[in-house]
C-alpha positions in Angstrom: 80.6 89.4 139.3 77.8 86.9 139.3 74.1 87.6 139.0 72.2 88.5 142.1 69.7 85.6 141.8 70.3 82.0 142.7 67.3 80.5 140.9 68.2 78.6 137.8 68.3 80.1 134.4 64.8 80.1 132.8 64.1 76.8 131.1 62.3 78.7 128.3 65.6 79.8 126.9 65.4 79.0 123.2 67.0 75.7 122.3 68.1 77.2 119.0 70.1 80.0 120.7 73.5 78.2 120.3 72.8 77.3 116.7 71.8 81.0 116.0 75.0 82.1 117.8 77.2 79.7 115.8 75.5 80.8 112.5 76.0 84.5 113.4 79.6 84.0 114.3 80.3 81.9 111.2 78.7 84.4 108.9 80.5 87.2 110.6 83.8 85.3 110.1 83.2 85.3 106.4 82.6 89.0 106.4 85.8 89.5 108.4 87.8 87.5 105.9 86.6 89.9 103.2 87.4 92.9 105.3 90.9 91.7 105.9 91.5 90.9 102.3 90.2 94.3 101.3 92.6 96.0 103.8 95.6 94.2 102.3 94.5 95.2 98.8 94.0 98.9 99.7 97.2 99.1 101.7 99.1 98.0 98.6 97.2 100.1 96.1 97.4 103.7 94.9 95.0 104.5 97.7 97.4 103.4 100.4 98.3 107.0 101.5 94.6 107.9 102.0 94.0 104.6 103.9 96.8 105.1 106.4 96.2 108.9 106.6 92.5 108.4 107.4 93.4 106.0 110.2 95.6 108.6 111.8 93.2 111.4 111.4 92.2 112.8 114.8 88.6 113.1 115.8 88.5 114.9 119.1 91.1 113.6 121.5 91.8 110.3 119.6 92.7 109.2 116.2 90.3 107.2 114.1 92.4 104.1 114.7 92.2 104.6 118.5 88.5 105.2 118.4 88.2 101.8 116.6 90.6 99.9 118.8 89.7 101.5 122.2 86.0 102.4 121.8 84.4 100.2 119.2 86.4 97.2 120.4 85.0 97.8 123.9 81.6 96.7 122.5 83.3 93.6 121.1 84.7 92.8 124.6 81.3 93.5 126.1 80.0 90.7 123.7 82.9 88.5 124.8 82.0 89.0 128.5 78.3 88.3 127.9 79.2 85.1 126.1 81.5 84.0 128.9 79.0 84.7 131.6 76.1 83.0 129.7 78.1 79.9 128.9 79.5 79.5 132.4 76.2 80.1 134.2 73.9 78.1 132.0 75.4 77.0 128.7 78.1 74.8 127.3 80.5 75.6 130.3 77.9 75.3 133.0 79.3 72.0 134.5 82.9 70.9 135.2 82.3 67.8 133.0 81.4 70.2 130.1 84.4 72.4 130.8 87.1 69.8 130.9 87.7 69.1 127.2 87.5 72.7 125.8 89.2 74.0 129.0 92.2 71.8 128.8 92.4 72.2 125.0 92.3 76.0 125.4 95.0 75.9 128.1 97.3 73.9 125.8 96.4 76.2 123.0 97.5 79.2 124.9 100.6 77.8 126.6 102.4 76.0 123.7 102.2 78.9 121.2 103.5 81.3 123.8 106.4 79.0 124.6 107.2 78.6 120.8 107.2 82.4 120.3 109.6 82.8 123.2 111.9 80.2 121.7 112.3 82.4 118.6 112.5 85.7 120.6 114.3 84.8 123.8 117.4 86.7 122.6 115.6 90.0 122.2 114.2 92.0 125.2 112.4 94.3 122.8 110.3 91.5 121.2 109.8 89.1 124.1 106.8 91.1 125.2 104.8 89.7 122.2 104.7 86.2 123.7 100.9 86.3 124.1 100.2 87.2 120.4 99.8 83.6 119.1 97.9 82.5 122.1 94.5 83.7 120.8 91.9 82.0 118.6 89.5 84.1 116.5 86.1 82.5 117.1 84.4 84.3 114.2 87.1 83.5 111.6 87.5 79.9 112.8 83.7 79.2 112.8 83.5 81.0 109.5 85.8 78.4 108.0 84.0 75.5 109.8 80.6 76.7 108.5 81.8 76.0 105.0 81.5 72.3 105.7 77.9 72.3 106.7 76.6 68.9 107.9 80.0 67.2 107.1 81.1 68.4 110.5 79.0 67.4 113.5 77.4 70.1 115.6 79.3 68.8 118.7 82.6 69.9 117.1 81.3 73.4 116.4 80.1 73.6 120.0 83.6 72.4 121.1 85.3 75.1 119.0 83.0 77.8 120.3 83.5 76.8 123.9 87.2 76.6 123.5 87.4 80.0 121.9 85.3 81.5 124.6 87.7 80.1 127.3 90.5 81.3 125.1 89.0 84.8 125.0 88.8 84.8 128.8 92.5 83.9 129.0 93.3 86.7 126.6 91.3 89.2 128.7 93.2 88.2 131.8 96.5 88.4 129.9 95.7 91.9 128.7 94.7 93.0 132.2 97.8 91.5 133.9 100.6 92.0 131.4 99.6 94.8 129.0 98.6 97.6 131.4 100.4 100.9 131.3 101.3 103.1 134.2 98.2 103.5 136.4 96.3 106.6 137.2 95.1 105.8 140.7 92.5 108.6 140.9 90.8 107.3 137.7 91.2 103.8 138.9 89.4 104.7 142.1 86.6 106.3 140.1 86.3 103.1 138.1 86.1 101.1 141.3 83.2 103.3 142.4 81.3 102.7 139.1 81.9 99.0 139.4 80.4 99.2 142.9 77.3 101.0 141.5 77.0 98.3 138.8 77.1 95.6 141.5 74.5 97.5 143.5 72.1 97.6 140.5 72.7 93.9 140.1 72.1 93.2 143.7 68.9 95.3 143.8 67.5 93.3 141.0 67.4 96.1 138.4 66.6 94.5 135.0 66.4 97.7 132.9 69.5 97.9 130.7 69.7 101.7 130.4 71.3 102.3 133.9 73.9 99.6 133.3 74.8 101.0 129.8 75.0 104.6 131.1 77.3 103.6 133.9 79.2 101.5 131.3 80.0 104.6 129.3 81.3 106.3 132.5 83.3 103.2 133.3 84.9 103.2 129.8 86.1 106.8 130.2 87.6 106.1 133.7 89.3 102.9 132.7 90.7 104.7 129.6 92.1 107.4 131.8 93.4 104.8 134.4 96.0 103.2 132.1 94.3 99.9 132.0 93.2 99.2 128.4 89.7 100.7 128.0 88.2 97.7 126.2 88.3 95.7 129.5 85.5 98.0 130.7 83.3 96.1 128.3 84.1 92.8 130.1 83.4 94.3 133.5 80.1 95.7 132.4 79.1 92.3 130.9 79.7 90.6 134.3 77.3 93.0 135.9 74.4 92.4 133.6 71.8 90.0 135.2 71.2 86.7 133.4 68.1 85.8 135.4 65.1 88.0 136.3 63.5 88.4 139.8 60.7 86.0 140.7 58.0 88.6 141.2 56.0 88.4 138.1 58.8 88.8 135.6 59.6 85.2 134.8 58.3 85.6 131.2 60.7 88.5 130.3 63.8 87.8 128.4 66.8 88.0 130.8 68.7 91.3 130.4 71.9 89.6 129.5 70.3 87.7 126.6 68.4 90.8 125.5 71.6 92.8 125.3 73.5 90.0 123.6 70.8 89.5 121.0 70.8 93.3 120.4 74.6 93.8 119.9 75.6 90.5 118.3 74.8 91.4 114.7 76.5 94.8 115.1 79.6 93.1 116.5 79.8 90.3 114.0 78.9 92.3 110.9 80.2 95.8 111.6 82.6 96.2 114.6 84.9 93.2 114.0 85.1 93.7 110.2 85.9 97.5 110.8 88.6 96.4 113.2 89.9 93.9 110.7 89.9 96.5 107.9 91.7 99.1 110.0 94.4 96.7 111.4 95.0 94.1 108.8 96.4 96.5 106.2 100.1 96.2 105.9 102.1 97.7 103.0 104.6 95.3 101.4 106.5 98.2 99.9 110.1 97.9 101.1 109.6 94.5 102.6 112.0 91.8 101.5 111.7 88.0 101.9 114.2 88.2 104.7 111.7 90.1 106.7 109.5 87.0 106.9 112.3 85.2 108.7 112.6 87.8 111.5 111.9 86.5 115.0 108.6 88.2 115.5 106.7 87.0 112.4 108.4 83.5 112.6 107.5 83.2 116.3 103.9 84.2 115.7 103.4 82.1 112.7 105.0 79.0 114.3 103.0 79.6 117.5 99.7 79.8 115.5 100.4 77.0 113.0 102.4 74.5 115.1 101.8 75.6 118.7 98.0 75.8 118.5 97.5 72.3 116.9 100.0 70.7 119.3 98.5 72.4 122.4 94.9 72.0 121.5 95.0 68.5 120.0 97.6 67.2 122.4 95.7 68.3 125.5 92.3 67.2 124.1 93.8 63.8 123.2 95.3 63.5 126.7 92.0 64.3 128.4 90.2 61.7 126.2 92.8 59.0 126.7 92.7 59.5 130.5 88.9 59.3 130.3 88.5 62.7 131.8 86.4 63.6 128.8 84.9 62.0 125.7 85.5 62.6 122.0 82.8 65.1 120.8 79.6 63.2 119.8 79.8 61.7 116.3 83.2 63.3 115.6 86.3 61.4 114.5 89.9 61.9 115.6 90.7 63.4 112.2 87.9 65.9 112.5 89.1 66.9 116.0 92.6 67.4 114.5 91.2 69.6 111.8 89.4 71.8 114.3 92.7 72.0 116.3 94.3 73.4 113.1 91.5 75.9 112.8 92.4 77.1 116.3 95.5 78.5 114.7 93.4 81.3 113.2 94.3 84.0 115.7 93.4 87.1 113.7 91.3 89.6 115.7 92.6 89.0 119.2 96.2 88.3 118.0 96.3 91.6 116.1 94.8 93.4 119.2 97.4 92.0 121.6 100.1 92.8 119.1 99.1 96.5 119.1 99.3 96.4 122.9 102.7 94.6 122.9 104.4 97.1 120.6 102.4 100.3 120.9 105.3 102.6 119.8 107.0 100.3 117.2 105.3 100.6 113.8 107.8 98.2 112.2 107.2 95.5 114.8 103.4 96.1 114.4 103.8 95.4 110.7 105.8 92.3 111.5 103.0 91.2 113.9 100.5 91.6 111.0 102.7 89.5 108.7 103.1 86.8 111.3 99.4 86.7 112.2 98.4 86.6 108.5 100.9 83.8 107.7 100.0 81.7 110.7 96.2 82.3 110.4 95.9 81.7 106.7 98.1 78.6 106.7 96.2 77.2 109.7 92.9 77.9 108.1 93.8 76.3 104.8 95.3 73.2 106.4 92.5 72.8 108.8 90.0 73.1 105.9 91.9 70.5 103.9 92.0 68.0 106.8 88.3 68.5 107.5 87.5 68.0 103.8 89.5 64.8 103.6 88.5 63.4 107.1 85.9 60.7 106.9 82.9 61.2 109.1 81.4 58.4 111.3 78.4 58.2 109.0 80.5 57.7 105.9 82.7 55.1 107.6 79.6 53.2 108.7 
């Protein structure tokens, strides 16, 4: 759902916005790493029973874990939707030339890991449904690792990684909507369609106050939750309705509603919501696990998809686009640095865990195997990517 205005995005948009975005995502990624590590420690400590018991404690109609995964994560998906719309309409993905390199890299980075997962799970109808788990890149986690290198890595590569991850997020949203939807409640779905129509009407009428959009967004979340479609997708739909440009009549100096909302929720998403999700979902108890469990098809397929599939898909498609002269190597970056970033794309943490919960909603053992596979693949990809970037010569040093 595009904005109602056709005039260009205000030129007064701060030039430092992308840098601030990258800094926020990177810092949030470091917090997320700490939350995930803490979850693993607690899940294997004397407090494990309290940890798992609290997550399954019911608060109203939902357990605490469901409130986190269905309600809090709707705000995360709202943020994802806002980022996608901003970048497509006026940011790093505004032109086809800018979209080619991260777009093709993201496509390869989704397709190859999914294919690798299926290679290991083709013989099991129960586990084949997890094919999309290794297809996702965790932008916060990956940028958090990349931020550790400071000026050793050119800004162009950070922009490339951010753009790739945003396209990757869009792919994950579509996958969730198309392949991980339960039985539909048509009445609730019809109600949700009415709310979407009202959001479009607000957008078309040039309403720039956020309150009406957010109020309808809450109603939309309830109806989508009841419809059988995963409730977090309501956040994406709401984001697409938020105007990015303001009407011409005397309001040109106001910050566009989309940017205002994005600035408001970005710190909460980066430093609270995503770490809470990581803490609630990364905890896996190793009690009773044997080394043979690490060789089961699900964890092996996920780990192989993230570690091998991501680097092959991302680097291979990026190299093909550059060799065919459809795109150029990111400014001041080397091939080794691009390969290091491709390895970092194998950090799939947040979205991979989320898709894993949707793929195996009633199979706790498989959910634990998903966590193992995501942790193995993500940690190994992060460490190898960091090593490559540390050893890779920059253009400045080579000169």
